[in-house]
C-alpha angles and dihedrals in degrees: 000000000000117000094012122118101165114147121181111180118150128184132196108204129184126192131169138218116266108283088003088272110177096235102128101094118188091261093051091047091051093056093037094056092044087055091049090055087063097047095080091060092064104025105040091243118140107212110187100178137357130182139131151151137271094290108027146020137220121216129187114198139168112242116218119211094253095049132084128215091234094051095049093048091046091051094046092048092047095048096045094044092048092046093049091049097043091052093043094228090156131049094233130040110280128227136175119222114260093241133072138175124224137183132186117247123210115237087236092061101043092109091054092047091051091048091050091049093048091054097054096117091055092043094053094054086080107021133052124223089253091055090047094050090047090054092049090049092052089059093058114106111233114205118203 
């Protein structure tokens, strides 16, 4: 495709608080996600949706060809952790867990992924993070 540089790579990442401690109250999440909306302006990260529950967050972002999933997640975790601690939104120092999970999202299902992420508070009234991750892992195609 001569003259075409279109790249459409989308990633749905999930990461939890250290020890999965339920410290992200609705008020903390509200200011945290507002802050995350501003990160792309300075870091070149295109966050399309972010939401979560008391012990974890979901983030849908567009991956540019020169970026890696690990680097974007690392940067988002670093910036949000630093911001929460600098602004003393929590009584104790805040940390994210070291791990994360991530899945690719088809451009044709971006709207569904955003809707799913936006409904996290409702979703987690009935399901735990472990149950949610298990459901995601069951959707993965395993080639032999």
